[in-house]
Residue, then its C-alpha position, 0 to 999 in steps of 0.5 A: x512192235x514190228x508186224x512182217x507181211x506174211x502174204x508172198x506168192x509161192x511160185x518156186x514150185x513144190x515146197x522143199x523140206x525144211x533144212x532150218x527155222x528159216x526155211x520153215x518160216x518162209x513156208x509158213x508165211x505163205x498161209x495168211x493165219x500164220x504171224x511172225x513179228x518182232x516184239x520189242x520192249x525195255x528188257x526184252x527184244x525176241x521174234x515171235x512166231x505162231x498160227x492164229x488159227x490153232x492157238x488159243x488167242x485170247x490167252x496169247x493176248x490176256x496172258x503171254x503178250x503182256x507178260x512179254x512187257x513186263x520188266x520182270x521178265x529180263x530173259x526168255x526162262x523169267x516168262x514162267x515166273x510171270x504166266x502159269x504155263x504148263x511147260x516151258x520147252x527150250x529146244x533146237x530140234x527142227x522136227x520139234x519145232x515145226x510139230x509143235x508151231x503145227x499143234x498150236x505153240x507159241x514160238x519165241x526167238x530171242x533173235x531172228x537168225x536163232x536156231x535156239x528157240x522157246x515153246x509155250x503150249x497154247x493150243x485151241x480146244x475145240x471139240x464137241x462135249x461128250x454125249x450119249x452113244x448114237x450106235x451102241x445105245x444101252x438101257x442100264x449102262x453108261x450113256x457117255x461115248x467118245x468124241x473127237x478129242x484125244x485127250x477127252x477120250x483118254x480122261x474117259x477111260x482113266x476116270x474108270x480106271x484110276x490106277x497108276x499102272x494104266x499106261x498110254x503110249x503115243x505115236x504119230x502116224x502119217x507122212x503128212x496127217x501126223x495124226x497122234x496115236x495112243x495105246x492103251x493098256x494096264x501094266x503088268x496084265x496085258x500080255x507083252x507080245x500083244x503089245x509088242x505085236x501092236x507097237x510094231x503094226x503101228x510104227x510100221x505103217x508107211x502112209x500119207x494119212x490115217x484119218x480115224x480108228x476104222x481106217x487104222x484097223x484096215x491097216x493094221x489088220x491081219x488079214x485085209x482081204x477078209x469079209x470080216x473086221x478083225x479088231x473090235x471097234x466101240x464108242x464107249x469107254x466103259x467097253x474099253x476099260x473093261x477090255x483093259x481089265x481083261x488085258x486087252x490093249x485099246x487104240x485110240x486115234x485122234x480126231x476119231x470118236x471111237x476106240x480099237x480093242x485087240x485082240x479081238x473074237x468073232x463072239x465080242x461083235x454080238x455081245x453088249x455092255x448090257x449083258x453084264x448088267x442083267x442076269x445071266x439067264x436073260x443075257x444068255x437068252x439074248x445073245x443066242x437071240x442074236x446068233x440066231x438072227x445072223x443065221x436066219x438073216x444070212x440063209x433065209x433067202x438062199x434057202x428060198x431059192x434053193x427050195x423053188x429052184x431044186x428041192x421044192x419036195x422038201x416043202x410041205x404040201x400045204x405051204x407048197x400050194x400057198x407059195x404057188x399061189x403067190x408066185x403064179x403071177x410072177x414072170x421071174x425066176x427065184x434068183x431074180x425075184x430075190x436079188x431084186x428085193x435084196x437090192x431094194x432093201x440095200x438102197x432103202x437102208x442105205x438112203x436112210x442112213x445118207x439123209x438127215x436124220x428125220x427124213x431118212x425115218x420117213x424114207x425107210x419106213x414109207x419106202x418099205x411099205x409102199x414099194x413092198x405094197x406095189x411090187x406085190x400088187x404089180x406081180x413082181x414078187x411074191x408076198x411070201x418072199x416080201x415077208x422073208x426078205x423083211x424078216x432078214x432085214x430086221x434080223x440084220x439090224x439085231x447085231x451090236x456093232x456096225x461092221x459086223x453088221x455090214x458083213x453080215x449083210x454082204x454074206x447074204x449074196x454068196x449064199x444066194x449065187x451058190x444056192x442057184x447054182x447047186x441047190x442046198x449043196x452050193x449053200x453047204x459049200x458057201x457055209x464051209x467056205x466061211x467057216x474054213x476062213x473064220x478057221x484061219x482068221x486071226x486078230x493079233x496073231x490070236x485065233x478069231x473064233x476062240x473059244x471054238x477053235x482052239x477049243x477052251x472050255x473055261x472060255x466058253x463061259x462068256x461066249x455064246x452064253x453067259x455064265x453067273x460071275x461067281x463061275x467066270x473067275x478066270x480071265x480069257x485064256x487066249x489073251x495070255x495075260x500076267x494074272x489069269x485070275x480075274x476074282x478069287x472066287x474061293x475067298x470071295x465064297x468064304x467071305x460070302x458065307x460069313x457075311x450072312x445076316x443073323x436072323x432073330x428066331 
């Protein structure tokens, strides 16, 4: 066995695109983890190439290399009879050869100059084990979550949709990263227009790299300038499965522990998987609570600024007296006071996220108490505003989706500035601006604030409130699925009536 020296200096400038297998091997030989050598046995002589950092070396040394010394191997195709191989690829396509080598394939050339090669898959699988959800926690639902392995993520979804109509399409995006992206849908259920739009937007991407699913969402979104995320991202396989059963489309990115669900509506960002495990009155109450918390988080600080700057006559006399006493030692205008506390809260939140988990929790709790108490005692802020800001920050955490929660946090600042300039009229104008923006916003070409606009009464049954399952017989109308019925309510109710147990008198 002859090992070829792979330590060569690349002093010829930027690498040019490979025009042949020889050019490709020359480029790869500059890497210390690339192996290219000649194999000789009694019955076979060939050249072997692989990248040892992306292949399973144990499998190669235990099975493949000994098989090449076997007298049963007279030609390349005989390897499959000696070693169990998933697939033996025989190709002359240079792009396939390059992609396969970088993905962890074992390449065999019958001769050194041969353009005809055989490829055996033996990639090294390095991925963390499926663990509990970290962002979208559930009390009564499943606890598994996506990981960075694309194959594992597809397995988590396929195990929940064991039907032949479940389809997976794979593409590679990124001129340099060549990231694998999978489109998941149920054939005969997903709308063909939505599916074609998804394929086109992903295929038409001209980018150097795609790192994760959220980066992809920003690239293929309908409006890249919007405050709001247009595609729902989730780390829960059960949520993706439920969306596919509705007729939606999911997108998985290799190396990303989350999936994109499209198209999406604004109401979905405030629903949780636990809503479908609770009785409908309880689930509806929690949804309304989340929506109220969002409204309070956005406008509470701006209302404080507007009331104390322009409309103090609207404040009840008893409360006004308390406000005057609390602000008697504050030397700033309400706008400065509010912005100071808002920025302080954002700094504490960001520090808590970036620091290690245990230290971050301590910083968030201790920092909030110490800084808040000290600022009130020093006369920098009023105690009433401190209560309002604390409740506003707490309300922002109720939003289940992280990207939507960051949008809600950002929306507070335009409302505060508008309240300082125009009072309550400014708050109203800012509210109208966001409403008009949401009316124009779409997700994969579908209205983002459906079922409010356009108004669809049927879809309201699972939006701001969640009505009982026996009242939700149809899939959402805006998806325009081939099969609109989720369940045959009439036949189900008939069978339910016949299945009543006999009671002995």
